[in-house]
Each structure stands twice: as C-alpha cells, then as structure tokens.
C-alpha positions as a printed Julia matrix, in Angstrom:
371×3 Matrix{Float64}:
  -0.83    8.6   -24.99
  -3.37   11.54  -23.65
  -5.26   11.36  -20.31
  -8.12   12.97  -18.75
  -8.62   13.58  -14.95
 -11.91   13.1   -12.88
 -11.16   14.14   -9.03
 -13.52   14.39   -6.27
 -12.32   15.3    -3.13
 -15.17   13.9    -0.36
 -14.14    9.95   -0.8
 -17.9     9.7    -2.2
 -18.35    6.24   -3.82
 -21.49    7.15   -5.98
 -19.16   10.04   -7.49
 -16.21    7.49   -7.78
 -18.62    4.96  -10.28
 -19.69    8.08  -12.14
 -16.11    9.13  -12.72
 -15.41    5.85  -13.84
 -18.47    5.56  -16.28
 -17.82    9.26  -17.39
 -14.03    8.36  -18.41
 -15.41    5.27  -20.21
 -18.18    7.49  -22.16
 -15.48    9.95  -23.05
 -13.44    7.16  -24.83
 -10.93    6.03  -22.44
  -9.48    2.58  -23.1
  -8.13    2.01  -19.73
  -8.62    3.28  -16.33
  -6.09    4.26  -13.35
  -7.57    4.72  -10.22
  -6.61    6.26   -7.11
  -8.52    6.06   -3.54
  -7.51    7.17   -0.32
  -7.92    4.44    2.56
  -9.82    7.15    4.68
 -12.91    6.8     2.12
 -13.51    3.37    3.81
 -15.47    2.12    0.97
 -17.11   -1.05    0.91
 -15.0    -3.6    -0.95
 -17.87   -6.13   -1.96
 -19.41   -3.08   -3.52
 -16.45   -1.67   -5.59
 -15.77   -5.46   -6.27
 -18.81   -5.52   -8.35
 -18.31   -1.96  -10.17
 -14.7    -3.24  -11.17
 -16.02   -6.64  -12.67
 -18.38   -4.9   -14.72
 -15.84   -2.12  -16.37
 -15.49   -2.83  -20.15
 -11.84   -1.91  -20.19
  -8.57   -2.48  -18.41
  -8.3    -0.88  -14.71
  -5.35   -0.54  -12.53
  -4.26    1.43   -9.34
  -4.75    1.12   -5.81
  -5.71    2.38   -2.41
  -3.51    4.65   -0.49
  -3.0     6.8     2.59
  -3.27    9.96    0.42
  -3.21   11.25   -3.34
  -1.96   14.3    -5.08
  -3.91   16.31   -7.64
  -3.78   19.94   -8.56
  -0.56   21.05   -6.28
  -2.19   19.52   -3.18
  -2.51   16.26   -1.38
  -5.77   15.14    0.15
  -6.41   12.29    2.92
  -9.76   11.41    1.63
 -10.97   11.47   -2.22
 -10.75    9.9    -5.54
  -9.07   10.21   -8.71
  -9.72    8.62  -12.15
  -7.39    8.82  -14.92
  -8.8     7.67  -18.25
  -6.18    6.57  -20.95
  -6.46    6.71  -24.5
  -4.35    3.35  -25.04
  -5.13   -0.21  -23.73
  -2.82   -0.73  -20.97
  -1.56   -4.43  -19.91
  -2.25   -5.39  -16.71
  -0.95   -8.56  -15.19
  -1.29   -9.69  -11.35
   0.97  -12.08   -8.72
  -0.6   -13.35   -6.22
  -0.21  -14.38   -2.77
   3.3   -12.64   -2.64
   3.65  -13.12    0.73
   3.54  -16.93    1.1
   6.94  -18.7     0.86
   5.87  -21.45   -1.13
   4.46  -19.17   -4.25
   6.55  -19.89   -6.97
   7.23  -16.35   -8.24
   8.85  -16.93  -11.2
   6.14  -19.49  -12.6
   3.51  -16.97  -12.35
   5.34  -14.58  -14.5
   6.32  -16.97  -16.76
   2.75  -17.11  -17.52
   2.32  -13.67  -18.72
   2.4   -13.36  -22.46
   5.27  -11.5   -24.13
   3.27   -8.24  -24.59
   4.98   -6.79  -21.5
   8.09   -7.16  -22.94
   7.29   -4.74  -25.67
   6.03   -2.11  -23.41
   8.67    0.74  -22.71
   7.16    1.76  -19.22
   5.84   -0.66  -16.4
   4.01    0.73  -13.21
   4.45   -1.6   -10.45
   2.18   -1.64   -7.57
   2.05   -3.58   -4.62
   0.4    -4.28   -1.11
   2.71   -2.24    1.08
   2.74   -4.56    4.19
   3.32   -7.51    2.08
   6.05   -9.88    2.78
   9.03  -10.85    0.23
   8.63   -7.77   -1.37
  12.37   -7.44   -2.64
  11.81  -11.24   -3.92
   8.99  -10.07   -5.83
  10.62   -7.27   -7.42
  13.85   -9.51   -8.12
  11.63  -11.89   -9.97
   9.97   -8.99  -12.11
  13.38   -7.72  -12.97
  14.78  -11.18  -13.66
  11.51  -11.49  -16.25
  11.39   -8.29  -18.09
  14.73   -7.03  -17.75
  16.25   -3.39  -17.95
  15.28   -2.38  -21.21
  12.24   -0.04  -19.84
  11.56    2.16  -17.15
   9.78    1.35  -13.89
   7.88    3.54  -10.99
   5.49    2.6    -8.68
   4.91    1.96   -4.65
   3.19    0.21   -2.23
  -0.71    0.59   -1.61
  -2.48    0.33    1.5
  -2.84    2.25    4.93
  -0.68    4.11    7.63
  -2.3     0.89    9.89
  -0.11   -1.49    8.64
  -2.66   -3.91    8.46
  -3.0    -6.37    5.43
  -6.22   -5.48    3.76
  -7.5    -5.24   -0.34
  -5.65   -2.13   -2.04
  -5.09   -2.97   -5.33
  -7.83   -2.21   -8.21
  -8.3    -4.53  -10.68
 -11.2    -5.99  -13.33
 -11.35   -8.89  -10.89
 -11.82   -6.59   -7.83
  -9.65   -5.02   -5.33
  -6.92   -7.47   -4.46
  -4.47   -8.23   -1.5
  -1.2    -9.5    -0.92
  -0.83   -9.01   -4.71
   1.59   -7.62   -6.94
   0.59   -5.28  -10.21
   2.04   -4.84  -13.45
   0.39   -2.11  -15.85
   2.11   -2.22  -19.15
   2.11    1.13  -20.64
   2.94    1.7   -24.44
   4.36    5.25  -23.98
   7.84    6.1   -22.81
   8.78    7.7   -19.36
  11.98    9.18  -17.83
  12.26    8.34  -13.74
  14.18   10.05  -11.23
  14.49    9.68   -7.8
  15.75   11.14   -4.42
  15.0    11.82   -0.75
  17.71   14.2     1.14
  18.22   12.23    4.11
  21.74   12.23    5.26
  24.19    9.89    7.28
  24.25   10.18   10.97
  26.06    7.21   12.42
  27.25    3.79   11.1
  27.77    1.62    9.18
  26.59   -1.1    11.48
  26.64   -4.79   10.46
  22.98   -6.9    10.3
  24.28   -9.8    12.22
  20.87  -11.45   12.52
  17.83  -10.75   10.42
  14.42  -12.37    9.6
  12.72  -10.86    6.43
  12.01   -7.32    7.34
  13.23   -7.86   11.2
  16.44   -6.78   12.41
  17.51   -9.07   15.5
  21.08   -7.71   15.78
  23.43   -5.17   14.7
  27.22   -5.97   15.13
  26.23   -9.09   17.21
  24.22   -6.9    19.79
  20.62   -6.76   20.15
  19.15   -4.09   17.38
  17.41   -1.59   19.33
  19.99   -1.01   21.79
  22.36   -0.28   18.99
  19.75    2.04   17.49
  18.87    3.82   21.03
  22.53    4.25   21.64
  23.0     6.3    18.26
  19.92    8.3    18.33
  19.45    9.12   21.92
  23.32   10.16   21.67
  22.42   13.52   19.33
  19.17   14.34   20.74
  17.08   15.11   23.62
  14.45   12.36   22.81
  14.2     9.3    24.54
  12.27    6.33   23.86
  11.46    5.75   27.09
   9.15    9.16   27.12
   7.73    8.68   23.69
   6.17    6.34   21.28
   8.31    4.53   19.3
   7.39    5.54   15.68
   7.72    9.24   17.14
  11.03    9.12   17.11
  11.88    6.2    14.45
  10.25    8.26   11.47
  13.31   11.35   12.1
  15.69    8.36   11.96
  15.52    5.49    9.04
  18.29    3.14    8.06
  20.21    3.45    4.93
  21.35    0.82    2.66
  24.66    1.95    0.75
  24.62    0.66   -2.85
  27.87   -0.08   -4.93
  27.58    2.97   -6.81
  27.52    5.44   -3.48
  23.84    6.06   -3.55
  21.97    5.52    0.01
  18.48    3.43   -0.15
  16.53    4.61    2.66
  14.47    1.75    4.85
  12.12    2.9     7.45
  11.86    1.28   10.9
   8.08    1.1    12.28
   8.1    -1.18   14.91
   9.78   -2.16   17.9
   9.03   -5.96   19.26
  11.25   -6.2    22.27
  14.83   -5.98   21.05
  14.16   -6.3    17.6
  12.93   -3.65   15.11
  10.44   -4.6    12.26
  11.17   -2.25    9.09
   9.5    -1.56    5.92
  11.55   -4.02    3.45
  13.95   -6.75    4.14
  17.78   -6.34    5.54
  19.51   -9.37    4.67
  22.01  -10.62    6.88
  25.81   -9.41    6.13
  24.41   -5.83    4.8
  25.9    -2.85    6.19
  23.51   -0.07    7.1
  23.65    3.61    8.4
  21.13    5.33   10.78
  19.92    8.55    9.04
  18.84   11.89    9.94
  16.7    14.21    8.14
  16.27   18.51    7.48
  12.95   19.54    6.66
  14.58   22.06    4.04
  16.82   19.54    2.68
  13.83   17.15    2.05
  11.67   19.71    0.26
  14.59   21.1    -1.7
  15.18   17.58   -3.13
  11.89   17.06   -4.65
  12.35   20.31   -6.58
  16.03   18.97   -7.71
  13.92   15.54   -8.83
  11.3    17.15  -10.58
  13.71   19.63  -12.22
  15.67   16.42  -13.77
  12.65   15.56  -15.48
  12.62   16.15  -19.1
   8.68   16.69  -19.63
   7.68   16.85  -23.53
   3.97   17.84  -23.5
   2.84   14.79  -21.42
   2.41   14.51  -17.44
   4.08   13.99  -14.51
   3.15   10.73  -12.08
   4.72   10.85   -8.57
   4.9     8.36   -6.14
   5.62   10.01   -2.51
   6.35    8.11    0.89
   3.98    8.79    3.04
   6.91    8.5     5.64
   7.89   11.94    4.01
   4.72   13.85    5.06
   4.4    12.49    8.51
   8.22   13.74    9.37
   7.48   17.25    7.71
   4.02   17.41    9.21
   2.52   20.92    8.67
   5.19   21.88    5.96
   4.43   18.82    3.86
   2.55   21.02    1.18
   5.64   22.77    0.64
   6.98   19.35   -0.81
   3.93   19.1    -3.07
   4.54   22.59   -4.32
   8.1    21.6    -5.06
   7.04   19.29   -7.01
   5.42   21.56   -9.56
   7.27   24.84   -9.12
  10.56   22.77  -10.65
   8.37   21.69  -13.77
   7.4    23.82  -16.88
   3.96   25.58  -16.39
   1.13   23.81  -17.09
   2.45   20.34  -16.23
  -0.17   18.36  -14.79
   1.03   16.22  -11.95
  -0.93   13.66   -9.77
  -0.03   10.55   -7.71
  -0.14    8.77   -4.29
   1.42    8.72   -1.05
   2.75    5.51   -1.09
   3.76    2.84    1.48
   7.36    2.09    0.1
   8.35    3.17   -2.98
   9.5     1.22   -6.5
  11.78    2.49   -9.33
  13.99    1.1   -11.95
  15.95    2.7   -14.84
  17.96    1.5   -17.48
  21.18    1.51  -15.82
  20.04   -0.36  -12.39
  17.79   -2.99  -11.15
  14.33   -2.76  -10.0
  14.82   -0.88   -6.15
  12.5    -0.72   -3.45
  12.81    2.35   -1.14
  11.38    4.23    1.98
  10.76    8.02    2.38
  11.73    8.59   -1.26
  10.07   10.46   -3.92
   9.85    8.68   -7.62
   8.66   10.63  -10.28
   8.06    9.66  -13.86
   7.68   12.25  -16.86
   5.68   10.34  -19.67
   5.66   11.67  -23.05
   2.77   13.18  -24.86
   2.92   11.27  -27.93
C-alpha cells in the first residue's frame, strides 16, 4: 500500500483542509490525519469538514508530530493511503457502565482480516487497560498492533480523535490496514529500586505501596539518590525523571508515568492493579537515545515507510536533546525510508507472541511494507 504526505508546519486550518482535499484529488482512498494540540483548531469547524470527506478518516490531535527527521509542536500532516482503511470506534470508554465487549461485537468481521490495526485512544480516558484487553479478546494475536494516546499535556479531556463523524473524545479508534507490518518497542529506562507491592489502588491512582502511603515511599526512594527535594520543586519536574515500572512474566519492564501527587496518593498514566509489583526507574539521556536507534535498527523495512509513536514524556525528559532521539530513528534505517508519527500520551503495541500492551515513556515503531 502506497502513501503520499502533505505537511504544513504553521498549524493553519485552511492549509489543513486544502491538504485533505489535495489528498482526495490525488486518489487517496483513506486519510490518516495528525495535528498538534497547540494549533487550537475550532472543533465545530473541523467536525463539519470531516463529515464532508468522501473517504474513511482516522488519526488524532497530539502534543507534537514527527516529520522529515524533526519534531513539531505546531502543524498538521495528511497521509493519503491508496487502500480503504476500515475504521471502527469504541465510545464512552471511561464510563464503568459501558459494555466494551458488546460494542466490539457489533464490528463486522472485516477487522479480523486485517494484518495490522492502528489503535488510537483518548490519552486521558480512564479504563485504558480494560479497553485494550477487550480489543485483544475480540481480535486476538494474529496481527500486529501499534498506536498511542491522543490529547495534550494539559491532561484535560477534550475531543482528540479524527473520524468521519467529527473529532471524538473519550473513545478508542481501531483502523484496520490491509498491509503487513513489523512492530518493535523499547524504552531504555533502568531499575533504581524495588520491587514494591501495590497494596491499595484505584484505577490509575496508587494509594499505598507496601502498606504505606504511596508518596511517602516514592519520595523516600527518589530523594535518597539525588539532591532534588519534592518540597523545593514541582512534583512533575522530579517525577518525570523517575517513572514506575511493572515487570512482565518474560522479564520486560513496562513503564508507567506518575504525573500528579494528590496528598499521599499518586496519579499515573495507566492502571495499577492491587497486588502488582512495581519498580522505581531512572533514566540516562544517552541510553534513551541509543535505545531508539536500536529499536529502529531491529525493523525490517521492505520498500515502505515507518510510523513512530514516541512518548511526549521522553521529550520532556530529554529537553533540548530530544532532536537527537528523532535523528536516531532515521539514522538506524536504510537511506530514504520515510519516517513520520506523533508524540503520544501513552503508547500501544502488540505482536504475534504477546498481548496488547499499554506503555509510557516508550518508543513504538512500525515498519510497513511497500506492497
């Protein structure tokens, strides 16, 4: 499946619409749309445009987008695909009364035939893990998954997923692509201390670790190894350097970011079940950048393109060095391979040998064949 890309770096709404029209006029049968949150587009105007498009639409609004070996906090990207992508949605995913399985059961069987499914969701929605479990239960392991969370660094829920029905909030989007892909994942974070037992939690909020207030345990461990003190700095400035890690059965660490302190409890991106064992992690800029090069180097590229979903938390940690991470994506690939994607609020991946997993502070890359 071939693609053509229209990119504009200013976040101009008229240019975004013109590029959609240009892609359709060039023969695109589906549109993959990426936009930056800082564009601040009027949602009602975008809704009208999306509802008028004659081809399937998917994609979202993200903190930043990646194109031409650079990252942008303003701008839009329109990717016109020459195949008709099958797009489905799960709505009201934060509502505990929502029957996720019944919504997925209403999808026709066409997604079962797709070798690759891009999964995008509202990055600040609750019940993310149950949503991914329901998707995996319905579609299984015989395909590749990749994607991430849309939204902004404000962590405020608002419309963020592009569809033919408009811009959606509190939803998950499944885009089935009739093309094969290879998916690779990595992060580069190292264990600092632990494990600690999650003895009381509620969704994405950890109340207790080892039967003690969660913040008390976290502060004790983090301040032990550095000069930074939580009493002197905003919580997230320190916490962004020390995410949590969940160890999987195969020994891999799944990274979970802690973003807000609420008294002695810690709000994270992604759920922590009671009884889970977690670690406190630490990062080194050189190691994180090197890991991205290793992830890209493991991809098998066969005349197609590479799609990257990189955590916005990595850019916050790396600061002025983040362009080195973007460069590492392309330098490890054969010359001329197009790379584009988004900085996400959480990352999603699933390969033949494992379940559909939700990550933070991680890079997910997919190589799409040129067939």
